PAMI-710971 format. One record per residue (C-alpha): chain; x, y, z; residue in three letters. Coordinates in Angstrom, 1 decimal, decimal comma. Example, Ala and Ser with C-alpha at 12.3 -4.5 7.8 and 13.67 -1.06 7.14 Angstrom:
// residues 2
{A; {12,3; -4,5; 7,8}; ala}
{A; {13,7; -1,1; 7,1}; ser}
This chain:
// residues 112
{A; {137,0; 81,3; 134,8}; met}
{A; {137,6; 77,4; 134,5}; pro}
{A; {137,3; 75,8; 131,3}; ala}
{A; {134,1; 73,7; 129,9}; tyr}
{A; {135,1; 70,7; 128,7}; lys}
{A; {131,4; 69,0; 127,7}; thr}
{A; {131,7; 70,3; 124,1}; gly}
{A; {128,3; 71,0; 123,9}; lys}
{A; {128,0; 74,8; 122,0}; lys}
{A; {124,7; 76,9; 121,9}; thr}
{A; {123,6; 76,5; 118,5}; pro}
{A; {124,0; 79,9; 115,8}; gln}
{A; {120,6; 81,4; 115,1}; tyr}
{A; {120,1; 83,7; 111,6}; ser}
{A; {118,6; 87,1; 111,8}; leu}
{A; {115,9; 85,8; 109,3}; glu}
{A; {115,2; 83,3; 111,8}; phe}
{A; {115,2; 85,7; 115,0}; lys}
{A; {113,3; 88,3; 113,1}; leu}
{A; {110,4; 85,9; 112,1}; lys}
{A; {110,2; 84,3; 115,7}; ala}
{A; {110,3; 88,3; 117,5}; val}
{A; {107,2; 89,0; 114,6}; gln}
{A; {105,2; 86,1; 115,6}; trp}
{A; {105,6; 86,6; 119,2}; ser}
{A; {104,5; 90,0; 118,5}; phe}
{A; {100,9; 88,5; 117,0}; glu}
{A; {98,1; 89,2; 119,2}; thr}
{A; {97,1; 85,7; 119,6}; his}
{A; {100,4; 84,2; 120,2}; arg}
{A; {103,0; 83,9; 123,1}; thr}
{A; {106,1; 84,1; 123,7}; val}
{A; {106,3; 80,6; 125,5}; lys}
{A; {103,9; 79,0; 122,6}; ser}
{A; {106,2; 80,2; 120,1}; val}
{A; {109,6; 79,2; 122,3}; ala}
{A; {108,0; 75,7; 121,6}; glu}
{A; {107,0; 76,2; 118,3}; ala}
{A; {110,5; 76,8; 117,3}; leu}
{A; {112,4; 74,6; 119,8}; asp}
{A; {114,1; 77,0; 121,9}; ile}
{A; {114,5; 78,6; 125,0}; his}
{A; {111,7; 81,3; 126,1}; pro}
{A; {114,6; 83,1; 127,6}; phe}
{A; {116,4; 82,9; 124,5}; met}
{A; {113,0; 84,5; 122,4}; leu}
{A; {112,5; 87,1; 125,4}; ser}
{A; {115,8; 88,4; 124,8}; lys}
{A; {115,6; 89,0; 121,0}; trp}
{A; {112,3; 90,6; 121,7}; arg}
{A; {114,4; 93,1; 123,7}; lys}
{A; {117,0; 93,3; 121,4}; ala}
{A; {114,8; 94,3; 118,9}; tyr}
{A; {112,4; 96,4; 120,7}; lys}
{A; {115,7; 98,8; 121,6}; asp}
{A; {117,0; 98,2; 118,1}; glu}
{A; {113,8; 99,8; 116,6}; val}
{A; {113,4; 102,2; 119,6}; met}
{A; {116,8; 102,9; 118,5}; gln}
{A; {115,7; 103,7; 114,6}; met}
{A; {112,7; 105,8; 115,9}; val}
{A; {115,0; 107,9; 118,0}; lys}
{A; {117,4; 108,7; 115,3}; asn}
{A; {114,8; 109,6; 112,9}; lys}
{A; {113,6; 112,1; 115,1}; asp}
{A; {116,8; 113,6; 115,6}; leu}
{A; {117,2; 113,7; 111,8}; ala}
{A; {113,6; 115,3; 110,9}; lys}
{A; {114,5; 119,0; 112,0}; pro}
{A; {117,9; 118,2; 109,7}; lys}
{A; {115,5; 116,8; 106,7}; lys}
{A; {112,8; 120,0; 107,4}; leu}
{A; {115,6; 122,4; 106,7}; lys}
{A; {117,3; 121,0; 103,8}; gln}
{A; {113,5; 120,3; 102,6}; asn}
{A; {113,0; 124,2; 103,1}; asp}
{A; {116,3; 125,5; 102,0}; glu}
{A; {115,4; 123,3; 98,3}; leu}
{A; {112,1; 124,8; 98,4}; glu}
{A; {113,6; 128,3; 98,2}; ser}
{A; {116,1; 127,3; 95,7}; leu}
{A; {114,0; 125,9; 93,6}; lys}
{A; {111,8; 129,2; 93,6}; gln}
{A; {114,7; 131,0; 93,1}; arg}
{A; {115,5; 129,4; 90,2}; ile}
{A; {111,8; 129,7; 88,3}; ala}
{A; {112,0; 133,6; 89,5}; glu}
{A; {115,4; 133,3; 87,8}; leu}
{A; {114,3; 132,0; 84,7}; glu}
{A; {111,8; 134,3; 84,4}; glu}
{A; {113,9; 137,0; 84,3}; glu}
{A; {116,2; 135,9; 81,7}; asn}
{A; {113,3; 134,9; 79,9}; asp}
{A; {111,8; 138,6; 79,9}; ile}
{A; {115,7; 139,8; 79,1}; leu}
{A; {115,9; 137,4; 76,3}; lys}
{A; {111,9; 138,9; 74,9}; lys}
{A; {113,5; 142,7; 75,8}; trp}
{A; {116,8; 141,9; 73,6}; gln}
{A; {115,0; 140,9; 70,7}; arg}
{A; {112,6; 143,4; 70,8}; tyr}
{A; {115,6; 146,2; 70,6}; gln}
{A; {117,1; 144,6; 67,6}; val}
{A; {113,4; 144,7; 66,0}; glu}
{A; {113,2; 147,9; 66,7}; gln}
{A; {117,1; 148,4; 65,4}; arg}
{A; {116,2; 147,0; 62,6}; arg}
{A; {113,3; 149,5; 61,8}; lys}
{A; {115,5; 152,5; 62,1}; gly}
{A; {117,8; 151,5; 60,3}; ser}
{A; {114,9; 150,2; 57,3}; asp}
{A; {113,5; 153,7; 56,9}; ser}
C-alpha cells in the first residue's frame, strides 16, 4: 500500500463533540446534512457517528435485557433472605421473653 505524502491529517474530534452532534442530528426539526454543515464536518462522518451510537445503544439495551433475569433472581433471593431474617428475629424475641419468664418463675418459687 503506498504511503501518503500530502501531510494532511484528519481532525480528531472529542467524544463529547461527537455525542452532541449525534444528539442534535436526532432532533426532529434537524437533518444530518444541516447539522453537518453547521459543525463543518462531512455528512458521511456524522452518519457514521450516528450508526456507531445506535449500535452502542442497542448493545447496551441487549446487555441490560440479559442482566434482567439475573437481577430479578437476585432480588427474589434478597427478598426471601430479608423475610427469613425477620422471622428469625421474631423467634429470637420470643425465646428471650420465654427465658425472662422462666427466670421470674424461679425467683417466685425461691421466695416462698
